N, C-alpha and C positions, 0 to 999 in steps of 0.2 A: 626165241623162235626155234622151233624144230626145223631141221632142213630135210629135204627129201633124201631117201636112202640111195636112190639112183639119180645122179645128176642128169639133167636134160629131160626128165619125165615131169609131167605136170601133176604134182601131188599137192593136196591141200595142207597148208601149214597152220598150226595152232600155236597160240602163246603157251609157254610152259606152265603157266598157272591155271590153265583152263582145260578140263578134260575134253577129249576128242568127241565124246558122245553128246556134249552140250553144244548146241549151235551158238555161234558168236552173235549173230543178229538175225532177226526174222522180220525184215521190213515189209514184206508183201502182205501178210495177213493184217498187220496193223494198218498199213496204208489203205488196203481195201476196206477195212472196217471204217476208217476215217472217211473215205470217199462215199461209202454207203450211207453213213450218217448224214453227210452233207447232202446227198441226193434225197434222202428221206426228208430233210429239213426243207429243201426246195419244193418238193411235192406238197408238203404240209403248207408252206407259204402260198403256193398256187391255189390250193383248196380254200384257204382262208380268203384270198383275194376274190375267188369266184363267188364265195358265199356273200361277201360284202357287196359285190356287184349285183347279185340277185336281190339282196335286201333293198338296195337303192332302187332297182327297177320296180320292185313291188311297191315301194313308197311312191314312186312317180306315177305308177298306174292307179294307185288309190287316190292320189291327188287329182289326176285327170278325171277319174270317175266322179269325184266330188264336184269338180268344175262343171262337168256335163249336167249334173243334177241341179246345180244352181243356175 
């Protein structure tokens, strides 16, 4: 590890085998992308559930109309 040139100052240290221009880790974009995809999946699941409920309601209404006709 490189040490700061002036002791007591808060300077960023890099491993010797890694260039300073390359970030060590980038957790936030990856994490945000993961959360975003989870959110998208939840929204998609909710849409599918709503569609299923609507289909069931339509079937029930059709069955009630047939009962009324008979």
